[in-house]
C-alpha positions as CSV (number, residue, x, y, z in Angstrom):
1,M,0.0,0.4,-0.1
2,F,0.9,4.0,-0.5
3,D,0.1,6.0,2.4
4,A,-0.4,9.6,0.2
5,G,-0.3,11.3,3.0
6,V,1.5,11.9,6.9
7,N,2.6,14.0,8.5
8,L,5.8,12.6,9.7
9,F,7.4,15.3,11.0
10,S,4.5,16.3,13.4
11,H,5.5,16.0,17.0
12,Q,3.3,13.6,18.1
13,F,5.7,11.2,16.1
14,D,9.4,13.1,18.0
15,A,9.6,10.5,20.2
16,D,8.6,6.8,18.8
17,R,9.5,8.2,14.5
18,Q,11.3,5.2,13.5
19,A,8.9,2.3,15.7
20,V,5.7,4.3,13.6
21,I,7.7,3.9,10.1
22,D,8.7,0.2,11.1
23,R,5.0,-0.5,12.5
24,A,3.4,0.7,8.9
25,T,6.1,-1.9,6.9
26,L,4.6,-4.6,9.0
27,A,1.5,-3.2,8.1
28,G,1.9,-3.7,5.0
29,V,2.7,-0.2,4.1
30,D,5.5,0.0,1.5
31,A,5.8,3.1,0.4
32,M,4.6,6.8,2.2
33,L,4.6,10.4,0.9
34,L,5.2,12.9,3.4
35,I,3.9,16.2,3.5
36,S,5.2,19.3,4.1
37,S,3.7,22.3,5.7
38,D,6.6,25.6,5.1
39,L,10.2,25.1,3.6
40,A,11.3,23.9,7.4
41,E,9.6,20.7,7.3
42,T,10.1,20.0,3.9
43,R,14.0,20.0,4.7
44,Q,13.1,17.6,6.6
45,N,11.3,15.8,4.7
46,Q,13.4,15.5,2.1
47,A,16.6,14.2,4.1
48,E,14.4,11.3,5.8
49,C,13.2,10.4,2.4
50,V,16.8,9.9,1.2
51,R,17.5,7.2,4.1
52,Q,14.2,6.1,3.1
53,A,13.5,3.9,0.1
54,K,10.1,3.8,0.3
55,M,9.5,7.8,1.3
56,F,8.4,10.5,-1.3
57,C,8.0,13.7,-0.1
58,T,6.3,17.3,-0.7
59,A,7.6,20.9,-1.5
60,G,6.0,23.7,-0.8
61,V,3.7,26.5,2.3
62,H,0.3,25.7,3.7
63,P,-1.8,28.7,3.7
64,H,-1.8,28.9,7.7
65,L,2.0,29.4,7.3
66,A,1.7,31.7,3.8
67,I,2.3,35.0,6.5
68,E,5.6,33.4,8.1
69,V,7.3,33.3,4.5
70,S,10.9,35.1,4.2
71,D,12.1,37.5,1.3
72,D,14.0,34.5,-0.7
73,W,11.1,31.6,-0.5
74,L,10.2,31.2,-3.9
75,Q,14.3,30.6,-4.4
76,Q,14.0,28.5,-1.8
77,L,11.2,26.2,-3.2
78,Q,12.6,26.2,-6.4
79,Y,15.7,24.2,-5.2
80,W,13.5,22.2,-3.1
81,L,11.9,21.1,-6.5
82,Q,14.7,19.6,-7.5
83,Q,16.1,17.3,-5.4
84,D,15.8,13.6,-5.3
85,K,12.3,12.5,-3.4
86,V,10.4,15.3,-3.2
87,V,7.4,14.2,-5.8
88,A,5.1,17.3,-5.4
89,V,4.5,21.0,-4.9
90,G,2.3,21.6,-1.7
91,E,0.6,21.4,0.4
92,C,-0.6,24.4,-0.6
93,G,-3.5,26.2,-1.1
94,L,-6.5,28.3,1.1
95,D,-8.1,28.1,4.2
96,F,-10.9,30.5,5.0
97,N,-12.1,28.4,7.9
98,R,-9.1,29.8,10.0
99,D,-7.8,32.2,8.4
100,F,-4.2,32.1,10.2
101,S,-2.5,34.3,7.2
102,P,-4.6,36.9,5.4
103,R,-6.3,35.1,2.6
104,Q,-5.0,37.8,0.0
105,T,-1.4,36.7,1.2
106,Q,-3.0,33.0,1.3
107,I,-3.8,33.7,-2.2
108,E,-0.4,35.0,-3.9
109,V,1.8,32.6,-1.9
110,F,-0.7,29.6,-3.7
111,C,-0.9,31.3,-7.1
112,H,3.4,31.5,-7.0
113,Q,3.2,27.6,-5.9
114,L,0.5,27.0,-9.2
115,E,3.2,28.4,-11.3
116,L,6.4,26.7,-10.3
117,A,4.8,23.4,-9.7
118,K,3.6,23.7,-13.7
119,N,7.0,24.9,-14.7
120,A,8.5,21.8,-12.4
121,D,5.4,19.2,-14.2
122,K,5.0,18.7,-10.8
123,A,1.7,17.5,-8.6
124,V,-0.4,20.2,-6.2
125,Y,-0.6,18.8,-3.3
126,L,-4.0,20.4,-2.1
127,H,-5.7,21.9,1.0
128,E,-8.9,24.2,0.9
129,R,-10.8,24.4,3.6
130,D,-14.6,26.4,2.9
131,A,-12.2,28.4,-0.2
132,F,-13.7,26.4,-3.2
133,D,-14.9,29.0,-5.3
134,T,-12.2,30.9,-5.0
135,Q,-9.4,27.7,-4.9
136,L,-11.0,26.5,-7.9
137,A,-11.1,29.3,-10.1
138,M,-7.2,29.8,-9.6
139,L,-6.9,26.4,-10.2
140,K,-9.2,27.0,-14.1
141,N,-6.8,30.0,-14.6
142,Q,-3.5,28.3,-13.8
143,K,-4.9,25.5,-16.1
144,V,-3.6,23.3,-13.6
145,Q,-4.2,19.9,-14.5
146,K,-1.9,18.0,-12.2
147,G,-2.5,16.9,-8.5
148,V,-4.8,15.5,-6.1
149,A,-7.0,16.9,-3.3
150,H,-5.3,16.6,-0.3
151,C,-7.8,15.0,2.5
152,F,-10.8,15.7,0.2
153,T,-14.5,15.9,2.4
154,G,-16.4,17.9,-0.3
155,N,-19.8,16.7,-1.9
156,R,-20.3,15.5,-5.0
157,Q,-19.9,19.0,-7.1
158,Q,-17.3,19.6,-5.2
159,M,-15.5,16.6,-6.9
160,Q,-16.8,16.2,-10.1
161,A,-15.6,20.1,-10.4
162,Y,-11.5,18.7,-9.0
163,L,-12.0,15.1,-11.7
164,D,-13.1,17.9,-14.3
165,L,-9.7,19.4,-14.2
166,G,-8.1,16.2,-14.2
167,L,-7.1,15.8,-11.0
168,Y,-7.2,12.8,-7.8
169,I,-9.3,12.8,-5.4
170,G,-7.7,12.1,-1.4
171,I,-9.4,9.5,0.9
172,T,-8.5,9.7,4.9
173,G,-10.2,8.1,7.8
174,W,-12.6,11.1,7.6
175,L,-14.3,8.8,5.6
176,C,-14.7,6.4,9.0
177,D,-16.5,9.3,11.2
178,E,-20.0,8.7,10.7
179,R,-20.4,12.3,13.1
180,R,-18.9,13.8,9.9
181,H,-19.0,11.9,6.2
182,D,-22.5,12.2,5.0
183,Q,-21.5,14.4,2.2
184,L,-18.3,12.1,1.5
185,L,-20.4,9.2,1.3
186,D,-22.1,10.4,-1.1
187,A,-19.5,11.8,-3.9
188,L,-17.3,8.3,-3.0
189,K,-20.0,6.5,-5.2
190,Y,-18.9,9.0,-7.8
191,L,-15.3,8.6,-8.0
192,P,-13.9,7.2,-10.4
193,L,-11.7,4.6,-9.2
194,D,-8.3,5.1,-11.1
195,R,-8.5,9.2,-9.4
196,L,-8.8,8.1,-5.9
197,L,-5.5,7.7,-3.6
198,I,-5.7,6.7,0.4
199,E,-4.5,8.5,3.2
200,T,-3.8,7.8,6.9
201,D,-2.5,12.4,7.1
202,A,-0.8,10.7,10.2
203,P,-1.5,11.6,13.1
204,Y,-4.7,12.7,12.5
205,L,-7.9,11.6,11.8
206,L,-7.2,8.5,13.3
207,P,-9.8,6.1,12.0
208,R,-13.1,5.5,13.8
209,T,-14.1,2.2,12.3
210,L,-10.4,0.6,14.1
211,Q,-11.8,-1.9,16.1
212,P,-10.8,-2.5,18.8
213,K,-10.1,1.2,19.2
214,P,-6.8,2.3,20.1
215,K,-6.3,3.5,22.9
216,S,-4.3,6.6,21.7
217,R,-6.3,9.0,19.7
218,R,-3.2,9.3,17.3
219,N,-3.6,8.3,13.2
220,E,-0.4,6.1,12.0
221,P,0.1,4.5,8.9
222,M,-0.2,1.4,10.2
223,Y,-4.2,2.2,9.8
224,L,-4.0,2.5,6.2
225,P,-5.3,-1.0,6.3
226,E,-8.8,0.5,7.7
227,I,-9.0,3.3,5.0
228,A,-8.5,0.7,1.9
229,R,-11.2,-2.1,4.0
230,Y,-13.9,0.6,4.7
231,A,-13.9,2.8,0.9
232,A,-14.0,-1.6,-0.3
233,Q,-16.9,-2.2,2.1
234,L,-18.6,1.2,0.5
235,T,-18.0,0.6,-3.2
236,G,-18.5,-3.0,-3.5
237,Q,-14.4,-3.5,-5.0
238,S,-12.0,-6.2,-2.8
239,I,-9.7,-4.9,0.2
240,Q,-7.0,-6.0,-2.5
241,S,-8.8,-3.6,-5.3
242,I,-8.6,-0.3,-3.3
243,R,-5.2,-1.6,-2.8
244,Q,-3.8,-2.1,-6.1
245,L,-5.9,0.7,-7.6
246,S,-4.6,3.5,-4.7
247,W,-1.0,2.4,-5.3
248,Q,-1.3,2.7,-9.2
249,N,-2.5,6.1,-9.1
250,S,-0.3,7.3,-6.9
251,C,2.5,6.4,-9.0
252,L,0.9,7.8,-11.9
253,L,0.7,10.4,-11.3
254,F,4.1,11.1,-8.8
255,N,5.7,9.8,-11.8
256,L,6.7,6.8,-10.2
257,P,7.4,3.5,-11.7
258,Q,5.4,1.0,-9.6
259,D,8.2,-1.4,-9.2
260,F,10.2,1.1,-7.4
261,M,10.8,-0.3,-4.5
262,P,14.1,-2.0,-4.2
């Protein structure tokens, strides 16, 4: 399996980061995409990916941190996009829910990252909260055709808009949360499986369908099989089919050979 979204350098993993990786391997998670929220985390992720054959990473700036970019951040990001194991730009996008950065600043930083992604022929790794119309307009304006809606939680119409651009859809443990997954359940019925990625977004979004329930509320990549299982149950596919399709889709999107494992 390919976990298409892990926040490996979250402080929640500081005490046992290697053990988290080892548990994931034992659970059948053969590859991971490490998500970067800023250029400092990009540096950490890329260094870890060089050490770990099964890991790849993004490089970019999350909208929450757009206000914190340095004067030379674009030059730095261009550098990281040329480095080994960096396969996507992001996590980037717009977040008008929390507004940790001013909206205009988010828009400007996002716009630059979309331009860099096109120039570098990299996928965009998208974040969006309460900003769908603005984000979609920017994606259309930049003619973005290569990327993933990370941790998609939207409705059928929003999903279709991303699909129409040629994007993939990232499904997380949000799908397993009976308190808030209704519109995602409906959207999933219409998701072509050749556009599906599965991801944990660990340490966030622990699947609530896990049995027995872990004592800790911390999510880990080793729980990716539960997302595959639940997605298979809802779509009428086999678990193996969901795993295989997500692997193939991840390799296609991030420009990796499907037999890249040593």
